[in-house]
PQR file with spaces between the fields and no chain letter, atoms N, CA, C, O and H, PARSE charges and radii, in Angstrom:
ATOM       1  N    VAL     1       0.958   -1.279   -0.056 -0.4000 1.5000
ATOM       2  CA   VAL     1      -0.032   -0.073   -0.249 -0.0000 2.0000
ATOM       3  C    VAL     1       0.647    1.075   -0.085  0.5500 1.7000
ATOM       4  O    VAL     1       1.653    1.210    0.612 -0.5500 1.4000
ATOM       5  N    ALA     2      -0.001    2.070   -0.847 -0.4000 1.5000
ATOM       6  CA   ALA     2       1.469    3.233   -0.751 -0.0000 2.0000
ATOM       7  C    ALA     2       1.123    4.181    0.078  0.5500 1.7000
ATOM       8  O    ALA     2      -0.061    4.363    0.361 -0.5500 1.4000
ATOM       9  H    ALA     2      -0.818    1.960   -1.413  0.4000 1.0000
ATOM      10  N    GLU     3       2.198    4.983    0.628 -0.4000 1.5000
ATOM      11  CA   GLU     3       2.030    5.520    1.734 -0.0000 2.0000
ATOM      12  C    GLU     3       1.898    7.332    1.097  0.5500 1.7000
ATOM      13  O    GLU     3       2.849    7.808    0.478 -0.5500 1.4000
ATOM      14  H    GLU     3       3.159    4.835    0.397  0.4000 1.0000
ATOM      15  N    LEU     4       0.843    8.019    1.314 -0.4000 1.5000
ATOM      16  CA   LEU     4       0.668    9.165    1.088 -0.0000 2.0000
ATOM      17  C    LEU     4       1.469   10.237    2.392  0.5500 1.7000
ATOM      18  O    LEU     4       1.693    9.833    3.533 -0.5500 1.4000
ATOM      19  H    LEU     4       0.070    7.632    1.817  0.4000 1.0000
ATOM      20  N    THR     5       1.752   11.425    1.963 -0.4000 1.5000
ATOM      21  CA   THR     5       1.816   12.482    3.056 -0.0000 2.0000
ATOM      22  C    THR     5       0.634   13.390    3.602  0.5500 1.7000
ATOM      23  O    THR     5      -0.373   13.676    2.955 -0.5500 1.4000
ATOM      24  H    THR     5       1.570   11.753    1.037  0.4000 1.0000
ATOM      25  N    PRO     6       0.825   13.661    4.465 -0.5600 1.5000
ATOM      26  CA   PRO     6      -0.333   14.617    5.080  0.2800 2.0000
ATOM      27  C    PRO     6      -0.907   15.719    3.651  0.5500 1.7000
ATOM      28  O    PRO     6      -2.101   15.862    3.386 -0.5500 1.4000
ATOM      29  N    MET     7      -0.017   16.251    3.043 -0.4000 1.5000
ATOM      30  CA   MET     7      -0.259   17.139    2.347 -0.0000 2.0000
ATOM      31  C    MET     7      -0.979   16.467    0.991  0.5500 1.7000
ATOM      32  O    MET     7      -1.989   16.780    0.361 -0.5500 1.4000
ATOM      33  H    MET     7       0.952   16.135    3.258  0.4000 1.0000
ATOM      34  N    GLN     8      -0.053   15.466    0.846 -0.4000 1.5000
ATOM      35  CA   GLN     8      -0.611   15.017   -0.426 -0.0000 2.0000
ATOM      36  C    GLN     8      -2.486   14.174   -0.330  0.5500 1.7000
ATOM      37  O    GLN     8      -3.314   13.894   -1.197 -0.5500 1.4000
ATOM      38  H    GLN     8       0.767   15.211    1.358  0.4000 1.0000
ATOM      39  N    ILE     9      -2.459   14.034    1.172 -0.4000 1.5000
ATOM      40  CA   ILE     9      -3.857   13.598    1.276 -0.0000 2.0000
ATOM      41  C    ILE     9      -4.664   14.611    1.146  0.5500 1.7000
ATOM      42  O    ILE     9      -5.687   14.541    0.465 -0.5500 1.4000
ATOM      43  H    ILE     9      -1.786   14.261    1.877  0.4000 1.0000
ATOM      44  N    LYS    10      -4.235   15.837    1.890 -0.4000 1.5000
ATOM      45  CA   LYS    10      -5.089   17.394    1.436 -0.0000 2.0000
ATOM      46  C    LYS    10      -5.138   17.353    0.197  0.5500 1.7000
ATOM      47  O    LYS    10      -6.115   16.723   -0.206 -0.5500 1.4000
ATOM      48  H    LYS    10      -3.405   15.894    2.443  0.4000 1.0000
ATOM      49  N    VAL    11      -4.299   17.884   -0.811 -0.4000 1.5000
ATOM      50  CA   VAL    11      -4.445   17.750   -1.902 -0.0000 2.0000
ATOM      51  C    VAL    11      -5.459   16.864   -3.183  0.5500 1.7000
ATOM      52  O    VAL    11      -5.887   17.154   -4.300 -0.5500 1.4000
ATOM      53  H    VAL    11      -3.506   18.396   -0.483  0.4000 1.0000
ATOM      54  N    LEU    12      -5.520   15.716   -2.312 -0.4000 1.5000
ATOM      55  CA   LEU    12      -6.472   14.675   -3.193 -0.0000 2.0000
ATOM      56  C    LEU    12      -7.554   14.816   -2.607  0.5500 1.7000
ATOM      57  O    LEU    12      -8.445   14.763   -3.455 -0.5500 1.4000
ATOM      58  H    LEU    12      -5.172   15.481   -1.405  0.4000 1.0000
ATOM      59  N    LEU    13      -8.085   15.016   -1.294 -0.4000 1.5000
ATOM      60  CA   LEU    13      -9.651   15.111   -0.675 -0.0000 2.0000
ATOM      61  C    LEU    13     -10.112   16.638   -1.707  0.5500 1.7000
ATOM      62  O    LEU    13     -11.236   16.807   -2.178 -0.5500 1.4000
ATOM      63  H    LEU    13      -7.361   15.059   -0.605  0.4000 1.0000
ATOM      64  N    ALA    14      -9.110   17.467   -1.850 -0.4000 1.5000
ATOM      65  CA   ALA    14      -9.638   18.776   -2.884 -0.0000 2.0000
ATOM      66  C    ALA    14      -9.886   18.159   -3.909  0.5500 1.7000
ATOM      67  O    ALA    14     -11.036   18.334   -4.312 -0.5500 1.4000
ATOM      68  H    ALA    14      -8.196   17.330   -1.467  0.4000 1.0000
ATOM      69  N    VAL    15      -9.048   17.269   -4.708 -0.4000 1.5000
ATOM      70  CA   VAL    15      -9.556   16.644   -5.810 -0.0000 2.0000
ATOM      71  C    VAL    15     -10.614   15.946   -6.157  0.5500 1.7000
ATOM      72  O    VAL    15     -11.084   15.798   -7.285 -0.5500 1.4000
ATOM      73  H    VAL    15      -8.114   17.127   -4.380  0.4000 1.0000
ATOM      74  N    LEU    16     -11.148   15.316   -4.665 -0.4000 1.5000
ATOM      75  CA   LEU    16     -12.278   14.603   -4.622 -0.0000 2.0000
ATOM      76  C    LEU    16     -13.524   15.456   -4.715  0.5500 1.7000
ATOM      77  O    LEU    16     -14.589   15.176   -5.265 -0.5500 1.4000
ATOM      78  H    LEU    16     -10.766   15.437   -3.748  0.4000 1.0000
ATOM      79  N    ASP    17     -13.134   16.682   -3.992 -0.4000 1.5000
ATOM      80  CA   ASP    17     -14.333   17.237   -3.512 -0.0000 2.0000
ATOM      81  C    ASP    17     -14.359   18.286   -5.139  0.5500 1.7000
ATOM      82  O    ASP    17     -15.196   19.188   -5.168 -0.5500 1.4000
ATOM      83  H    ASP    17     -12.268   16.909   -3.546  0.4000 1.0000
ATOM      84  N    GLY    18     -13.520   18.113   -6.276 -0.4000 1.5000
ATOM      85  CA   GLY    18     -13.754   18.611   -7.594 -0.0000 2.0000
ATOM      86  C    GLY    18     -13.036   20.082   -7.666  0.5500 1.7000
ATOM      87  O    GLY    18     -13.471   20.969   -8.400 -0.5500 1.4000
ATOM      88  H    GLY    18     -12.840   17.380   -6.252  0.4000 1.0000
ATOM      89  N    GLN    19     -12.157   20.205   -7.022 -0.4000 1.5000
ATOM      90  CA   GLN    19     -11.044   21.473   -7.234 -0.0000 2.0000
ATOM      91  C    GLN    19     -10.334   21.391   -8.377  0.5500 1.7000
ATOM      92  O    GLN    19     -10.130   20.403   -9.083 -0.5500 1.4000
ATOM      93  H    GLN    19     -11.804   19.485   -6.426  0.4000 1.0000
ATOM      94  N    LEU    20      -9.843   22.911   -8.554 -0.4000 1.5000
ATOM      95  CA   LEU    20      -9.272   22.856  -10.129 -0.0000 2.0000
ATOM      96  C    LEU    20      -7.545   22.905   -9.516  0.5500 1.7000
ATOM      97  O    LEU    20      -7.463   23.316   -8.359 -0.5500 1.4000
ATOM      98  H    LEU    20     -10.008   23.714   -7.981  0.4000 1.0000
ATOM      99  N    ASN    21      -6.869   22.713   -9.859 -0.4000 1.5000
ATOM     100  CA   ASN    21      -5.261   23.127   -9.145 -0.0000 2.0000
ATOM     101  C    ASN    21      -4.958   24.165   -8.749  0.5500 1.7000
ATOM     102  O    ASN    21      -4.031   24.183   -7.939 -0.5500 1.4000
ATOM     103  H    ASN    21      -6.935   22.379  -10.799  0.4000 1.0000
ATOM     104  N    LYS    22      -5.638   25.546   -9.168 -0.4000 1.5000
ATOM     105  CA   LYS    22      -5.711   26.708   -8.945 -0.0000 2.0000
ATOM     106  C    LYS    22      -6.362   26.897   -7.702  0.5500 1.7000
ATOM     107  O    LYS    22      -5.869   27.638   -6.851 -0.5500 1.4000
ATOM     108  H    LYS    22      -6.390   25.531   -9.826  0.4000 1.0000
ATOM     109  N    GLN    23      -7.711   26.133   -7.474 -0.4000 1.5000
ATOM     110  CA   GLN    23      -8.277   26.595   -6.307 -0.0000 2.0000
ATOM     111  C    GLN    23      -8.054   25.660   -5.208  0.5500 1.7000
ATOM     112  O    GLN    23      -8.514   26.008   -4.121 -0.5500 1.4000
ATOM     113  H    GLN    23      -8.112   25.531   -8.165  0.4000 1.0000
ATOM     114  N    ILE    24      -7.244   24.183   -5.293 -0.4000 1.5000
ATOM     115  CA   ILE    24      -6.320   23.761   -4.510 -0.0000 2.0000
ATOM     116  C    ILE    24      -5.270   24.617   -3.877  0.5500 1.7000
ATOM     117  O    ILE    24      -5.219   24.932   -2.689 -0.5500 1.4000
ATOM     118  H    ILE    24      -6.870   23.900   -6.176  0.4000 1.0000
ATOM     119  N    ALA    25      -4.427   24.956   -4.843 -0.4000 1.5000
ATOM     120  CA   ALA    25      -3.404   25.806   -4.303 -0.0000 2.0000
ATOM     121  C    ALA    25      -3.737   26.850   -3.357  0.5500 1.7000
ATOM     122  O    ALA    25      -3.192   27.007   -2.265 -0.5500 1.4000
ATOM     123  H    ALA    25      -4.468   24.699   -5.809  0.4000 1.0000
ATOM     124  N    HIS    26      -4.769   27.629   -3.901 -0.4000 1.5000
ATOM     125  CA   HIS    26      -5.089   28.784   -2.650 -0.0000 2.0000
ATOM     126  C    HIS    26      -5.702   28.716   -1.736  0.5500 1.7000
ATOM     127  O    HIS    26      -6.013   29.688   -1.048 -0.5500 1.4000
ATOM     128  H    HIS    26      -5.212   27.502   -4.789  0.4000 1.0000
ATOM     129  N    GLY    27      -6.062   27.395   -1.487 -0.4000 1.5000
ATOM     130  CA   GLY    27      -7.033   27.256   -0.546 -0.0000 2.0000
ATOM     131  C    GLY    27      -5.943   26.371    0.365  0.5500 1.7000
ATOM     132  O    GLY    27      -6.235   26.181    1.546 -0.5500 1.4000
ATOM     133  H    GLY    27      -5.810   26.605   -2.046  0.4000 1.0000
ATOM     134  N    LEU    28      -4.773   25.861   -0.128 -0.4000 1.5000
ATOM     135  CA   LEU    28      -3.885   25.464    1.167 -0.0000 2.0000
ATOM     136  C    LEU    28      -2.421   26.252    0.895  0.5500 1.7000
ATOM     137  O    LEU    28      -1.343   25.701    1.115 -0.5500 1.4000
ATOM     138  H    LEU    28      -4.536   26.015   -1.088  0.4000 1.0000
ATOM     139  N    GLY    29      -2.506   27.172    0.552 -0.4000 1.5000
ATOM     140  CA   GLY    29      -1.670   28.398    0.607 -0.0000 2.0000
ATOM     141  C    GLY    29      -0.300   27.711   -0.019  0.5500 1.7000
ATOM     142  O    GLY    29       0.795   27.720    0.543 -0.5500 1.4000
ATOM     143  H    GLY    29      -3.382   27.620    0.373  0.4000 1.0000
ATOM     144  N    ILE    30      -0.602   27.103   -1.330 -0.4000 1.5000
ATOM     145  CA   ILE    30       0.837   26.702   -2.057 -0.0000 2.0000
ATOM     146  C    ILE    30       0.773   27.143   -3.362  0.5500 1.7000
ATOM     147  O    ILE    30      -0.231   27.678   -3.833 -0.5500 1.4000
ATOM     148  H    ILE    30      -1.492   27.096   -1.787  0.4000 1.0000
ATOM     149  N    SER    31       1.722   26.960   -3.926 -0.4000 1.5000
ATOM     150  CA   SER    31       1.797   27.255   -5.429 -0.0000 2.0000
ATOM     151  C    SER    31       0.732   26.369   -6.426  0.5500 1.7000
ATOM     152  O    SER    31       0.033   25.502   -5.901 -0.5500 1.4000
ATOM     153  H    SER    31       2.537   26.525   -3.544  0.4000 1.0000
ATOM     154  N    GLU    32       0.674   26.549   -7.429 -0.4000 1.5000
ATOM     155  CA   GLU    32       0.084   25.465   -8.621 -0.0000 2.0000
ATOM     156  C    GLU    32       0.642   25.068   -9.048  0.5500 1.7000
ATOM     157  O    GLU    32       0.200   24.260   -9.864 -0.5500 1.4000
ATOM     158  H    GLU    32       1.243   27.253   -7.855  0.4000 1.0000
ATOM     159  N    ALA    33       2.311   25.238   -8.928 -0.4000 1.5000
ATOM     160  CA   ALA    33       2.951   24.099   -9.388 -0.0000 2.0000
ATOM     161  C    ALA    33       3.389   22.943   -8.201  0.5500 1.7000
ATOM     162  O    ALA    33       3.891   21.824   -8.305 -0.5500 1.4000
ATOM     163  H    ALA    33       2.671   25.895   -8.265  0.4000 1.0000
ATOM     164  N    THR    34       3.136   23.421   -7.512 -0.4000 1.5000
ATOM     165  CA   THR    34       3.318   22.460   -5.793 -0.0000 2.0000
ATOM     166  C    THR    34       1.927   21.327   -6.168  0.5500 1.7000
ATOM     167  O    THR    34       1.961   20.097   -6.141 -0.5500 1.4000
ATOM     168  H    THR    34       2.729   24.330   -7.428  0.4000 1.0000
ATOM     169  N    VAL    35       0.966   22.064   -6.449 -0.4000 1.5000
ATOM     170  CA   VAL    35      -0.035   20.977   -6.464 -0.0000 2.0000
ATOM     171  C    VAL    35       0.199   20.004   -7.357  0.5500 1.7000
ATOM     172  O    VAL    35       0.131   18.792   -7.153 -0.5500 1.4000
ATOM     173  H    VAL    35       0.938   23.064   -6.471  0.4000 1.0000
ATOM     174  N    LYS    36       0.617   20.840   -8.850 -0.4000 1.5000
ATOM     175  CA   LYS    36       0.969   19.768   -9.698 -0.0000 2.0000
ATOM     176  C    LYS    36       2.055   18.343   -9.520  0.5500 1.7000
ATOM     177  O    LYS    36       1.958   17.266  -10.109 -0.5500 1.4000
ATOM     178  H    LYS    36       0.672   21.825   -9.016  0.4000 1.0000
ATOM     179  N    ALA    37       3.047   18.753   -8.542 -0.4000 1.5000
ATOM     180  CA   ALA    37       3.925   18.144   -8.294 -0.0000 2.0000
ATOM     181  C    ALA    37       3.502   16.968   -7.229  0.5500 1.7000
ATOM     182  O    ALA    37       3.882   15.816   -7.441 -0.5500 1.4000
ATOM     183  H    ALA    37       3.126   19.627   -8.063  0.4000 1.0000
ATOM     184  N    HIS    38       2.786   17.255   -6.192 -0.4000 1.5000
ATOM     185  CA   HIS    38       1.995   16.197   -5.464 -0.0000 2.0000
ATOM     186  C    HIS    38       1.158   15.638   -6.424  0.5500 1.7000
ATOM     187  O    HIS    38       1.358   14.424   -6.429 -0.5500 1.4000
ATOM     188  H    HIS    38       2.478   18.191   -6.020  0.4000 1.0000
ATOM     189  N    MET    39       0.283   15.969   -7.268 -0.4000 1.5000
ATOM     190  CA   MET    39      -0.330   15.132   -8.129 -0.0000 2.0000
ATOM     191  C    MET    39       0.266   14.253   -8.973  0.5500 1.7000
ATOM     192  O    MET    39      -0.356   13.285   -9.409 -0.5500 1.4000
ATOM     193  H    MET    39       0.121   16.956   -7.263  0.4000 1.0000
ATOM     194  N    THR    40       1.787   14.548   -9.354 -0.4000 1.5000
ATOM     195  CA   THR    40       2.639   13.680   -9.761 -0.0000 2.0000
ATOM     196  C    THR    40       2.821   12.430   -8.875  0.5500 1.7000
ATOM     197  O    THR    40       2.317   11.373   -9.255 -0.5500 1.4000
ATOM     198  H    THR    40       2.293   15.334   -9.000  0.4000 1.0000
ATOM     199  N    ALA    41       3.437   12.478   -7.842 -0.4000 1.5000
ATOM     200  CA   ALA    41       3.644   11.999   -6.651 -0.0000 2.0000
ATOM     201  C    ALA    41       2.488   10.954   -6.469  0.5500 1.7000
ATOM     202  O    ALA    41       2.580    9.727   -6.442 -0.5500 1.4000
ATOM     203  H    ALA    41       3.847   13.337   -7.533  0.4000 1.0000
ATOM     204  N    ILE    42       1.614   11.579   -6.375 -0.4000 1.5000
ATOM     205  CA   ILE    42       0.342   10.917   -5.911 -0.0000 2.0000
ATOM     206  C    ILE    42      -0.052    9.883   -6.727  0.5500 1.7000
ATOM     207  O    ILE    42      -0.355    8.761   -6.322 -0.5500 1.4000
ATOM     208  H    ILE    42       1.539   12.576   -6.397  0.4000 1.0000
ATOM     209  N    MET    43      -0.051   10.306   -8.056 -0.4000 1.5000
ATOM     210  CA   MET    43      -0.155    9.125   -9.042 -0.0000 2.0000
ATOM     211  C    MET    43       0.438    8.067   -9.136  0.5500 1.7000
ATOM     212  O    MET    43      -0.076    6.949   -9.122 -0.5500 1.4000
ATOM     213  H    MET    43       0.196   11.217   -8.385  0.4000 1.0000
ATOM     214  N    ARG    44       2.034    8.442   -9.282 -0.4000 1.5000
ATOM     215  CA   ARG    44       3.052    7.419   -9.222 -0.0000 2.0000
ATOM     216  C    ARG    44       3.066    6.241   -7.779  0.5500 1.7000
ATOM     217  O    ARG    44       3.229    5.026   -7.672 -0.5500 1.4000
ATOM     218  H    ARG    44       2.451    9.351   -9.294  0.4000 1.0000
ATOM     219  N    LYS    45       2.786    7.442   -6.765 -0.4000 1.5000
ATOM     220  CA   LYS    45       2.384    5.881   -5.670 -0.0000 2.0000
ATOM     221  C    LYS    45       1.275    5.135   -5.584  0.5500 1.7000
ATOM     222  O    LYS    45       1.219    4.413   -4.589 -0.5500 1.4000
ATOM     223  H    LYS    45       2.655    8.430   -6.851  0.4000 1.0000
ATOM     224  N    LEU    46       0.390    5.098   -6.324 -0.4000 1.5000
ATOM     225  CA   LEU    46      -0.878    5.074   -6.568 -0.0000 2.0000
ATOM     226  C    LEU    46      -1.036    3.803   -7.942  0.5500 1.7000
ATOM     227  O    LEU    46      -1.831    2.884   -8.138 -0.5500 1.4000
ATOM     228  H    LEU    46       0.436    5.686   -7.132  0.4000 1.0000
ATOM     229  N    ASP    47       0.111    4.314   -8.663 -0.4000 1.5000
ATOM     230  CA   ASP    47       0.153    3.568   -9.886 -0.0000 2.0000
ATOM     231  C    ASP    47      -1.083    3.888  -10.935  0.5500 1.7000
ATOM     232  O    ASP    47      -1.669    2.954  -11.482 -0.5500 1.4000
ATOM     233  H    ASP    47       0.756    5.061   -8.504  0.4000 1.0000
ATOM     234  N    VAL    48      -1.389    5.056  -11.145 -0.4000 1.5000
ATOM     235  CA   VAL    48      -2.463    5.536  -11.863 -0.0000 2.0000
ATOM     236  C    VAL    48      -2.113    6.331  -12.882  0.5500 1.7000
ATOM     237  O    VAL    48      -0.948    6.670  -12.675 -0.5500 1.4000
ATOM     238  H    VAL    48      -0.913    5.814  -10.700  0.4000 1.0000
ATOM     239  N    SER    49      -2.509    6.803  -13.866 -0.4000 1.5000
ATOM     240  CA   SER    49      -2.430    7.836  -14.893 -0.0000 2.0000
ATOM     241  C    SER    49      -3.270    8.799  -14.926  0.5500 1.7000
ATOM     242  O    SER    49      -3.059    9.544  -15.882 -0.5500 1.4000
ATOM     243  H    SER    49      -3.456    6.528  -14.034  0.4000 1.0000
ATOM     244  N    ARG    50      -4.266    9.142  -14.185 -0.4000 1.5000
ATOM     245  CA   ARG    50      -5.219    9.855  -14.099 -0.0000 2.0000
ATOM     246  C    ARG    50      -6.012   10.561  -12.612  0.5500 1.7000
ATOM     247  O    ARG    50      -6.550    9.762  -11.845 -0.5500 1.4000
ATOM     248  H    ARG    50      -4.438    8.537  -13.408  0.4000 1.0000
ATOM     249  N    ARG    51      -6.040   11.961  -12.297 -0.4000 1.5000
ATOM     250  CA   ARG    51      -6.487   12.069  -11.197 -0.0000 2.0000
ATOM     251  C    ARG    51      -8.114   11.569  -10.485  0.5500 1.7000
ATOM     252  O    ARG    51      -8.356   11.698   -9.285 -0.5500 1.4000
ATOM     253  H    ARG    51      -5.603   12.611  -12.920  0.4000 1.0000
ATOM     254  N    ALA    52      -8.999   11.058  -11.382 -0.4000 1.5000
ATOM     255  CA   ALA    52      -9.737   10.525  -11.013 -0.0000 2.0000
ATOM     256  C    ALA    52      -9.459    8.685  -10.395  0.5500 1.7000
ATOM     257  O    ALA    52      -9.715    8.014   -9.395 -0.5500 1.4000
ATOM     258  H    ALA    52      -8.802   10.953  -12.357  0.4000 1.0000
ATOM     259  N    GLU    53      -8.775    8.509  -11.763 -0.4000 1.5000
ATOM     260  CA   GLU    53      -8.278    7.285  -10.966 -0.0000 2.0000
ATOM     261  C    GLU    53      -7.392    7.047   -9.667  0.5500 1.7000
ATOM     262  O    GLU    53      -7.288    6.018   -8.999 -0.5500 1.4000
ATOM     263  H    GLU    53      -8.567    9.054  -12.575  0.4000 1.0000
ATOM     264  N    ALA    54      -6.646    8.560   -9.455 -0.4000 1.5000
ATOM     265  CA   ALA    54      -5.924    8.688   -7.755 -0.0000 2.0000
ATOM     266  C    ALA    54      -6.927    8.395   -6.767  0.5500 1.7000
ATOM     267  O    ALA    54      -6.880    7.619   -5.812 -0.5500 1.4000
ATOM     268  H    ALA    54      -6.731    9.396   -9.997  0.4000 1.0000
ATOM     269  N    VAL    55      -7.914    9.214   -7.200 -0.4000 1.5000
ATOM     270  CA   VAL    55      -9.176    9.287   -6.091 -0.0000 2.0000
ATOM     271  C    VAL    55      -9.461    8.227   -5.623  0.5500 1.7000
ATOM     272  O    VAL    55      -9.317    7.952   -4.432 -0.5500 1.4000
ATOM     273  H    VAL    55      -7.953    9.844   -7.976  0.4000 1.0000
ATOM     274  N    TYR    56     -10.024    7.272   -6.707 -0.4000 1.5000
ATOM     275  CA   TYR    56     -10.698    5.835   -6.480 -0.0000 2.0000
ATOM     276  C    TYR    56      -9.708    5.129   -5.801  0.5500 1.7000
ATOM     277  O    TYR    56     -10.024    4.796   -4.658 -0.5500 1.4000
ATOM     278  H    TYR    56     -10.141    7.496   -7.675  0.4000 1.0000
ATOM     279  N    ALA    57      -8.593    4.805   -6.187 -0.4000 1.5000
ATOM     280  CA   ALA    57      -7.803    3.866   -5.874 -0.0000 2.0000
ATOM     281  C    ALA    57      -7.221    3.920   -4.337  0.5500 1.7000
ATOM     282  O    ALA    57      -7.042    2.936   -3.619 -0.5500 1.4000
ATOM     283  H    ALA    57      -8.337    5.075   -7.115  0.4000 1.0000
ATOM     284  N    ALA    58      -6.947    5.405   -3.969 -0.4000 1.5000
ATOM     285  CA   ALA    58      -6.678    5.991   -2.591 -0.0000 2.0000
ATOM     286  C    ALA    58      -8.261    5.513   -1.799  0.5500 1.7000
ATOM     287  O    ALA    58      -8.308    4.910   -0.727 -0.5500 1.4000
ATOM     288  H    ALA    58      -7.093    6.204   -4.553  0.4000 1.0000
ATOM     289  N    SER    59      -9.155    5.828   -2.393 -0.4000 1.5000
ATOM     290  CA   SER    59     -10.701    5.743   -1.444 -0.0000 2.0000
ATOM     291  C    SER    59     -10.366    4.146   -1.393  0.5500 1.7000
ATOM     292  O    SER    59     -10.062    3.702   -0.286 -0.5500 1.4000
ATOM     293  H    SER    59      -9.116    6.318   -3.263  0.4000 1.0000
ATOM     294  N    LYS    60     -10.397    3.247   -2.500 -0.4000 1.5000
ATOM     295  CA   LYS    60     -10.294    1.797   -2.649 -0.0000 2.0000
ATOM     296  C    LYS    60      -9.567    1.080   -1.657  0.5500 1.7000
ATOM     297  O    LYS    60     -10.034    0.105   -1.069 -0.5500 1.4000
ATOM     298  H    LYS    60     -10.644    3.608   -3.399  0.4000 1.0000
ATOM     299  N    ARG    61      -8.014    1.720   -1.390 -0.4000 1.5000
ATOM     300  CA   ARG    61      -7.257    1.515   -0.537 -0.0000 2.0000
ATOM     301  C    ARG    61      -7.403    1.961    0.931  0.5500 1.7000
ATOM     302  O    ARG    61      -6.671    1.519    1.816 -0.5500 1.4000
ATOM     303  H    ARG    61      -7.634    2.512   -1.867  0.4000 1.0000
ATOM     304  N    GLY    62      -8.240    2.727    1.115 -0.4000 1.5000
ATOM     305  CA   GLY    62      -8.692    3.330    2.706 -0.0000 2.0000
ATOM     306  C    GLY    62      -7.556    4.637    2.913  0.5500 1.7000
ATOM     307  O    GLY    62      -7.343    4.962    4.081 -0.5500 1.4000
ATOM     308  H    GLY    62      -8.835    3.087    0.395  0.4000 1.0000
ATOM     309  N    LEU    63      -6.920    5.292    1.966 -0.4000 1.5000
ATOM     310  CA   LEU    63      -5.955    6.121    2.071 -0.0000 2.0000
ATOM     311  C    LEU    63      -6.861    7.273    2.379  0.5500 1.7000
ATOM     312  O    LEU    63      -6.442    7.997    3.282 -0.5500 1.4000
ATOM     313  H    LEU    63      -7.093    5.028    1.017  0.4000 1.0000
ATOM     314  N    ILE    64      -7.903    7.583    1.888 -0.4000 1.5000
ATOM     315  CA   ILE    64      -9.097    8.591    2.150 -0.0000 2.0000
ATOM     316  C    ILE    64     -10.269    8.193    2.247  0.5500 1.7000
ATOM     317  O    ILE    64     -11.180    8.995    2.451 -0.5500 1.4000
ATOM     318  H    ILE    64      -8.244    6.995    1.154  0.4000 1.0000
């Protein structure tokens, strides 16, 4: 099971909420580039290629 950092979990929950990268960045007080970096790391850890797949995989594994 992949381990997600607390910030990665926050980003993924925001994606689950339907937020765009710009909205996530503003809400978490980070840059949009940082959000993209977190999403890349999340998708790599969960071995998926799309945001929706990341949310589904994390939910199925009990990570969110």
